[in-house]
TORTI-175074 format. One record per residue (C-alpha): residue number from 1; x, y, z; residue in three letters. Coordinates in steps of 0.2 Angstrom, whole numbers, plus 2048, in hexadecimal, padded with zeros to 3 digits. Example, Ala and Ser with C-alpha at 12.3 -4.5 7.8 and 13.67 -1.06 7.14 Angstrom:
2
(1; (83E; 7EA; 827); 'ALA');
(2; (844; 7FB; 824); 'SER');
! end
This chain:
347
(1; (800; 800; 800); 'UNK');
(2; (806; 811; 7FB); 'UNK');
(3; (80D; 81D; 80A); 'UNK');
(4; (807; 82E; 80B); 'UNK');
(5; (80E; 839; 7FD); 'UNK');
(6; (811; 829; 7F1); 'UNK');
(7; (807; 827; 7E1); 'UNK');
(8; (7F7; 81D; 7E5); 'UNK');
(9; (7EE; 81E; 7D4); 'UNK');
(10; (7F8; 820; 7C4); 'UNK');
(11; (7EF; 822; 7B4); 'UNK');
(12; (7F9; 824; 7A4); 'UNK');
(13; (7F2; 827; 792); 'UNK');
(14; (7E0; 821; 795); 'UNK');
(15; (7D5; 820; 786); 'UNK');
(16; (7C2; 81D; 789); 'UNK');
(17; (7B7; 81A; 77A); 'UNK');
(18; (7A4; 817; 77A); 'UNK');
(19; (79E; 80C; 76B); 'UNK');
(20; (78E; 812; 763); 'UNK');
(21; (77D; 809; 765); 'UNK');
(22; (779; 7FD; 757); 'UNK');
(23; (771; 806; 749); 'UNK');
(24; (778; 818; 74F); 'UNK');
(25; (77F; 823; 741); 'UNK');
(26; (78B; 82B; 74D); 'UNK');
(27; (79D; 824; 750); 'UNK');
(28; (7A7; 81E; 75F); 'UNK');
(29; (7A8; 82C; 76C); 'UNK');
(30; (7BA; 82E; 772); 'UNK');
(31; (7B5; 834; 782); 'UNK');
(32; (7C6; 835; 78B); 'UNK');
(33; (7D6; 836; 780); 'UNK');
(34; (7E8; 834; 789); 'UNK');
(35; (7E3; 839; 79A); 'UNK');
(36; (7F0; 839; 7A8); 'UNK');
(37; (7EC; 83A; 7BA); 'UNK');
(38; (7F8; 836; 7C9); 'UNK');
(39; (7F1; 837; 7DB); 'UNK');
(40; (7FC; 835; 7EB); 'UNK');
(41; (7F5; 82D; 7FA); 'UNK');
(42; (7ED; 83C; 804); 'UNK');
(43; (7EB; 847; 7F5); 'UNK');
(44; (7DB; 84E; 7EE); 'UNK');
(45; (7DB; 851; 7DB); 'UNK');
(46; (7CE; 85B; 7D2); 'UNK');
(47; (7C8; 856; 7C1); 'UNK');
(48; (7BF; 865; 7B9); 'UNK');
(49; (7B8; 86A; 7A9); 'UNK');
(50; (7A7; 86E; 7A0); 'UNK');
(51; (799; 860; 79F); 'UNK');
(52; (79D; 854; 792); 'UNK');
(53; (7B0; 855; 792); 'UNK');
(54; (7B3; 843; 799); 'UNK');
(55; (7B4; 845; 7AC); 'UNK');
(56; (7A7; 839; 7B0); 'UNK');
(57; (7AC; 82C; 7A3); 'UNK');
(58; (7BE; 82C; 7A9); 'UNK');
(59; (7B8; 82A; 7BC); 'UNK');
(60; (7AD; 81B; 7B6); 'UNK');
(61; (7BC; 813; 7AC); 'UNK');
(62; (7C6; 814; 7BD); 'UNK');
(63; (7B8; 80A; 7C6); 'UNK');
(64; (7B6; 7FD; 7B8); 'UNK');
(65; (7A4; 804; 7B5); 'UNK');
(66; (7A3; 809; 7A3); 'UNK');
(67; (793; 805; 79A); 'UNK');
(68; (792; 7F3; 796); 'UNK');
(69; (794; 7ED; 784); 'UNK');
(70; (799; 7FF; 77E); 'UNK');
(71; (7A5; 807; 78A); 'UNK');
(72; (7B8; 802; 789); 'UNK');
(73; (7C9; 807; 78E); 'UNK');
(74; (7D0; 807; 77C); 'UNK');
(75; (7E2; 80B; 783); 'UNK');
(76; (7EC; 810; 793); 'UNK');
(77; (7F1; 80B; 7A4); 'UNK');
(78; (7E8; 80B; 7B5); 'UNK');
(79; (7F3; 807; 7C3); 'UNK');
(80; (7EE; 807; 7D6); 'UNK');
(81; (7FD; 805; 7E2); 'UNK');
(82; (806; 7FF; 7D3); 'UNK');
(83; (7FA; 7F1; 7CD); 'UNK');
(84; (7F4; 7F2; 7BC); 'UNK');
(85; (7E1; 7F2; 7BA); 'UNK');
(86; (7DE; 7F4; 7A7); 'UNK');
(87; (7DA; 7E2; 7A0); 'UNK');
(88; (7D5; 7DB; 7B1); 'UNK');
(89; (7C6; 7CF; 7B0); 'UNK');
(90; (7B5; 7D5; 7B8); 'UNK');
(91; (7B8; 7CD; 7C8); 'UNK');
(92; (7C7; 7D6; 7CC); 'UNK');
(93; (7BF; 7E7; 7C9); 'UNK');
(94; (7B1; 7E2; 7D4); 'UNK');
(95; (7BE; 7DE; 7E2); 'UNK');
(96; (7C6; 7EF; 7DF); 'UNK');
(97; (7B5; 7F9; 7E1); 'UNK');
(98; (7B0; 7FD; 7F2); 'UNK');
(99; (7C0; 7F5; 7FA); 'UNK');
(100; (7CE; 7FF; 7F2); 'UNK');
(101; (7C4; 80C; 7E9); 'UNK');
(102; (7B3; 813; 7ED); 'UNK');
(103; (7A8; 820; 7E3); 'UNK');
(104; (79B; 82D; 7E8); 'UNK');
(105; (790; 831; 7DA); 'UNK');
(106; (787; 841; 7D7); 'UNK');
(107; (775; 83A; 7DA); 'UNK');
(108; (776; 82C; 7E7); 'UNK');
(109; (765; 827; 7E4); 'UNK');
(110; (76C; 81E; 7D4); 'UNK');
(111; (77A; 815; 7DE); 'UNK');
(112; (771; 811; 7EE); 'UNK');
(113; (763; 803; 7EE); 'UNK');
(114; (752; 80A; 7F0); 'UNK');
(115; (74C; 7F8; 7F6); 'UNK');
(116; (758; 7F6; 804); 'UNK');
(117; (759; 7FF; 814); 'UNK');
(118; (76A; 809; 817); 'UNK');
(119; (770; 7FD; 825); 'UNK');
(120; (76F; 7EF; 819); 'UNK');
(121; (778; 7F8; 80B); 'UNK');
(122; (786; 7FC; 817); 'UNK');
(123; (787; 7EA; 81E); 'UNK');
(124; (78A; 7E4; 80C); 'UNK');
(125; (79A; 7EF; 80C); 'UNK');
(126; (7A0; 7E8; 81D); 'UNK');
(127; (79C; 7D6; 819); 'UNK');
(128; (7A9; 7D8; 809); 'UNK');
(129; (7B6; 7DC; 816); 'UNK');
(130; (7B1; 7CD; 821); 'UNK');
(131; (7A7; 7D5; 82E); 'UNK');
(132; (797; 7CA; 830); 'UNK');
(133; (792; 7CB; 842); 'UNK');
(134; (781; 7D5; 843); 'UNK');
(135; (785; 7DF; 851); 'UNK');
(136; (796; 7E4; 84C); 'UNK');
(137; (78F; 7E8; 83A); 'UNK');
(138; (782; 7F2; 842); 'UNK');
(139; (78F; 7FC; 84E); 'UNK');
(140; (79A; 800; 840); 'UNK');
(141; (78E; 805; 834); 'UNK');
(142; (785; 811; 842); 'UNK');
(143; (797; 817; 846); 'UNK');
(144; (79B; 81C; 834); 'UNK');
(145; (78A; 825; 832); 'UNK');
(146; (78D; 82F; 841); 'UNK');
(147; (79F; 833; 83B); 'UNK');
(148; (798; 83B; 82B); 'UNK');
(149; (78C; 845; 835); 'UNK');
(150; (77B; 83C; 834); 'UNK');
(151; (770; 83F; 843); 'UNK');
(152; (767; 82F; 849); 'UNK');
(153; (773; 824; 841); 'UNK');
(154; (769; 815; 848); 'UNK');
(155; (758; 81B; 840); 'UNK');
(156; (762; 81E; 830); 'UNK');
(157; (767; 80C; 82F); 'UNK');
(158; (755; 807; 82F); 'UNK');
(159; (750; 814; 822); 'UNK');
(160; (74E; 812; 80F); 'UNK');
(161; (757; 81D; 803); 'UNK');
(162; (748; 828; 7FF); 'UNK');
(163; (745; 82E; 811); 'UNK');
(164; (756; 836; 810); 'UNK');
(165; (75B; 847; 809); 'UNK');
(166; (768; 84A; 7FC); 'UNK');
(167; (776; 84E; 809); 'UNK');
(168; (772; 83F; 814); 'UNK');
(169; (772; 834; 804); 'UNK');
(170; (784; 83B; 800); 'UNK');
(171; (789; 839; 811); 'UNK');
(172; (784; 827; 811); 'UNK');
(173; (78E; 824; 801); 'UNK');
(174; (79E; 82B; 80A); 'UNK');
(175; (79A; 820; 819); 'UNK');
(176; (79A; 811; 80D); 'UNK');
(177; (7AB; 816; 807); 'UNK');
(178; (7B2; 818; 819); 'UNK');
(179; (7AB; 806; 81E); 'UNK');
(180; (7B4; 7FF; 80E); 'UNK');
(181; (7C4; 809; 814); 'UNK');
(182; (7C7; 80D; 802); 'UNK');
(183; (7D8; 815; 7FD); 'UNK');
(184; (7D0; 820; 7F0); 'UNK');
(185; (7C0; 829; 7F0); 'UNK');
(186; (7B8; 82F; 7DF); 'UNK');
(187; (7AC; 83D; 7E2); 'UNK');
(188; (7A2; 840; 7D3); 'UNK');
(189; (799; 851; 7D3); 'UNK');
(190; (795; 84B; 7E4); 'UNK');
(191; (78E; 85C; 7EB); 'UNK');
(192; (787; 864; 7DB); 'UNK');
(193; (775; 861; 7DF); 'UNK');
(194; (777; 866; 7F1); 'UNK');
(195; (773; 876; 7F9); 'UNK');
(196; (783; 881; 7FF); 'UNK');
(197; (782; 87C; 811); 'UNK');
(198; (781; 86A; 80F); 'UNK');
(199; (78E; 86C; 801); 'UNK');
(200; (799; 874; 80E); 'UNK');
(201; (798; 867; 81A); 'UNK');
(202; (79B; 859; 80E); 'UNK');
(203; (7AA; 861; 808); 'UNK');
(204; (7B1; 864; 81A); 'UNK');
(205; (7AE; 852; 81D); 'UNK');
(206; (7B8; 84D; 80E); 'UNK');
(207; (7C6; 858; 814); 'UNK');
(208; (7C6; 850; 824); 'UNK');
(209; (7C7; 83F; 81D); 'UNK');
(210; (7D6; 844; 814); 'UNK');
(211; (7DE; 84B; 822); 'UNK');
(212; (7DB; 83D; 82E); 'UNK');
(213; (7DB; 82D; 823); 'UNK');
(214; (7E7; 833; 816); 'UNK');
(215; (7D9; 82E; 809); 'UNK');
(216; (7DC; 832; 7F7); 'UNK');
(217; (7CF; 83B; 7ED); 'UNK');
(218; (7CA; 83F; 7DC); 'UNK');
(219; (7BD; 84E; 7DD); 'UNK');
(220; (7B4; 84E; 7CB); 'UNK');
(221; (7AB; 85F; 7C9); 'UNK');
(222; (7A7; 86E; 7BF); 'UNK');
(223; (7A7; 879; 7CE); 'UNK');
(224; (7B7; 882; 7CF); 'UNK');
(225; (7B3; 889; 7E0); 'UNK');
(226; (7B1; 878; 7E7); 'UNK');
(227; (7C3; 873; 7E0); 'UNK');
(228; (7CB; 883; 7E6); 'UNK');
(229; (7C6; 87F; 7F8); 'UNK');
(230; (7CA; 86D; 7F8); 'UNK');
(231; (7D6; 866; 7EB); 'UNK');
(232; (7EA; 865; 7EB); 'UNK');
(233; (7EB; 864; 7D8); 'UNK');
(234; (7DF; 866; 7CA); 'UNK');
(235; (7DE; 85F; 7B8); 'UNK');
(236; (7D4; 868; 7AC); 'UNK');
(237; (7CB; 85E; 79E); 'UNK');
(238; (7C4; 864; 78E); 'UNK');
(239; (7BC; 859; 780); 'UNK');
(240; (7C4; 849; 787); 'UNK');
(241; (7D5; 851; 789); 'UNK');
(242; (7DE; 859; 798); 'UNK');
(243; (7E3; 86A; 794); 'UNK');
(244; (7EC; 86F; 7A4); 'UNK');
(245; (7F1; 867; 7B5); 'UNK');
(246; (7FA; 86E; 7C4); 'UNK');
(247; (7F9; 874; 7D6); 'UNK');
(248; (7E8; 87A; 7DA); 'UNK');
(249; (7EF; 88B; 7E1); 'UNK');
(250; (7FA; 88E; 7D3); 'UNK');
(251; (7EE; 889; 7C6); 'UNK');
(252; (7DF; 895; 7CD); 'UNK');
(253; (7ED; 8A4; 7D1); 'UNK');
(254; (7F5; 8A2; 7BE); 'UNK');
(255; (7ED; 896; 7B2); 'UNK');
(256; (7F7; 891; 7A3); 'UNK');
(257; (7EA; 88D; 797); 'UNK');
(258; (7DD; 898; 78F); 'UNK');
(259; (7CF; 88B; 793); 'UNK');
(260; (7D4; 88B; 7A6); 'UNK');
(261; (7D4; 89E; 7A6); 'UNK');
(262; (7C3; 89E; 79D); 'UNK');
(263; (7BC; 893; 7AA); 'UNK');
(264; (7C2; 89E; 7B9); 'UNK');
(265; (7BB; 8AE; 7B1); 'UNK');
(266; (7AA; 8A6; 7AF); 'UNK');
(267; (7AA; 8A1; 7C2); 'UNK');
(268; (7A4; 8AC; 7D0); 'UNK');
(269; (7B0; 8B0; 7DD); 'UNK');
(270; (7AE; 8B9; 7ED); 'UNK');
(271; (7BF; 8C0; 7ED); 'UNK');
(272; (7BD; 8C8; 7DB); 'UNK');
(273; (7BC; 8DA; 7D7); 'UNK');
(274; (7AD; 8E3; 7DD); 'UNK');
(275; (7A0; 8E4; 7CD); 'UNK');
(276; (7AA; 8D9; 7C2); 'UNK');
(277; (7A0; 8CF; 7B6); 'UNK');
(278; (7A1; 8BC; 7B2); 'UNK');
(279; (7A8; 8BA; 7A0); 'UNK');
(280; (79E; 8AC; 796); 'UNK');
(281; (7A7; 89E; 78B); 'UNK');
(282; (79E; 89E; 77A); 'UNK');
(283; (79C; 88F; 76F); 'UNK');
(284; (79C; 87D; 771); 'UNK');
(285; (7AA; 86F; 773); 'UNK');
(286; (7AE; 865; 765); 'UNK');
(287; (7A3; 854; 763); 'UNK');
(288; (7AB; 845; 769); 'UNK');
(289; (7A3; 839; 75E); 'UNK');
(290; (7AE; 83D; 74E); 'UNK');
(291; (7BF; 841; 749); 'UNK');
(292; (7C7; 84F; 755); 'UNK');
(293; (7CA; 860; 74D); 'UNK');
(294; (7DB; 860; 745); 'UNK');
(295; (7E2; 86D; 751); 'UNK');
(296; (7E0; 872; 764); 'UNK');
(297; (7CF; 86C; 76A); 'UNK');
(298; (7CB; 87D; 772); 'UNK');
(299; (7D0; 887; 763); 'UNK');
(300; (7BF; 88C; 75D); 'UNK');
(301; (7BB; 894; 76E); 'UNK');
(302; (7CC; 89B; 772); 'UNK');
(303; (7CE; 8AE; 773); 'UNK');
(304; (7E1; 8AD; 770); 'UNK');
(305; (7DE; 8A0; 761); 'UNK');
(306; (7ED; 8A1; 754); 'UNK');
(307; (7EF; 899; 744); 'UNK');
(308; (7FB; 88C; 74B); 'UNK');
(309; (7ED; 886; 757); 'UNK');
(310; (7E3; 87F; 748); 'UNK');
(311; (7F0; 874; 740); 'UNK');
(312; (7F6; 869; 74E); 'UNK');
(313; (7F1; 864; 75F); 'UNK');
(314; (7FE; 86A; 76D); 'UNK');
(315; (806; 85D; 779); 'UNK');
(316; (806; 85F; 78B); 'UNK');
(317; (815; 869; 790); 'UNK');
(318; (81C; 870; 7A1); 'UNK');
(319; (816; 882; 7A4); 'UNK');
(320; (81F; 885; 7B4); 'UNK');
(321; (81B; 884; 7C7); 'UNK');
(322; (816; 872; 7C5); 'UNK');
(323; (809; 875; 7B7); 'UNK');
(324; (807; 86C; 7A6); 'UNK');
(325; (7FD; 874; 798); 'UNK');
(326; (7F7; 86F; 787); 'UNK');
(327; (7FA; 880; 77D); 'UNK');
(328; (806; 886; 770); 'UNK');
(329; (80B; 895; 77C); 'UNK');
(330; (80B; 89B; 78E); 'UNK');
(331; (7FB; 8A4; 792); 'UNK');
(332; (805; 8B3; 797); 'UNK');
(333; (80D; 8B4; 785); 'UNK');
(334; (7FC; 8B2; 77E); 'UNK');
(335; (7F4; 8C0; 789); 'UNK');
(336; (803; 8CC; 784); 'UNK');
(337; (801; 8C9; 772); 'UNK');
(338; (7EE; 8CC; 773); 'UNK');
(339; (7F2; 8DC; 77B); 'UNK');
(340; (7FD; 8E0; 76C); 'UNK');
(341; (7EF; 8DC; 760); 'UNK');
(342; (7FA; 8CE; 75A); 'UNK');
(343; (7F0; 8BE; 75D); 'UNK');
(344; (7E4; 8B7; 751); 'UNK');
(345; (7D1; 8BA; 750); 'UNK');
(346; (7C6; 8B0; 75B); 'UNK');
(347; (7BC; 8A3; 752); 'UNK');
! end
């Protein structure tokens, strides 16, 4: 098992494809292309980007939960504690889920069984770990529900999913991850549908889990405010590709890619200048069910686009201060040339 600070999850050159339904005129959806992720033990990594950029599909690939018959890992490597998981049989993936890696989905109603009491669902997790005595199962389950802030934990064990609020359901999912003693928690838009008070409580809980148990986390969201307050590092995705990555504080203070800059300028900030208006990001990302555009995938929406951007897709390169970017020039240079009127016209 990895020690604190050592690499726990190492994803390299991950390509995930979704095959079209039979009779469909659309092509293969290249949902994720060449994604690299590295998460150390005790680290929280944020994966951000607009809806449809490939964040959720990437997380499902990490859990072995891609849509059956259609979803597949076309290429790449997923290593947990150095062990390769791509190509493993389904039973090995089932052993991974819950025990080593746990996931909290955006809507727990789709992942909690509405026909089973909460206590029975928590008991299943404990039985996977060899805990079978009824009193011990009830004690541990109630203790974890109390740990995640659910009042009347014993009453919650007897309840069905529909009787719980959205925040309580999310806490139940987190309690399941704790009972499983998972090394990695994947949270996919886990706070998006919650009111701000419950959201703040769950984010504080996730931070406590990281600090107390050195639990690694992959936080998938489009909410940059959540990322700035919780994550150590950030990967920014666009149209299936990673466009920038780096330490959260550095990336938010000085983005290296025009897309990251655009996302930040479209996000409300309490520390922003008084009266400052939000900027919109016009246009749409390219379709993922056909051949990718010949150049940069963000070129059609970029305020700093150059002719060279349309001819070849840039590689991920070092951008200083621990950042990587997929752009032909540093953003500082692009902004300077824009001020001189030397940049190309926006598409």
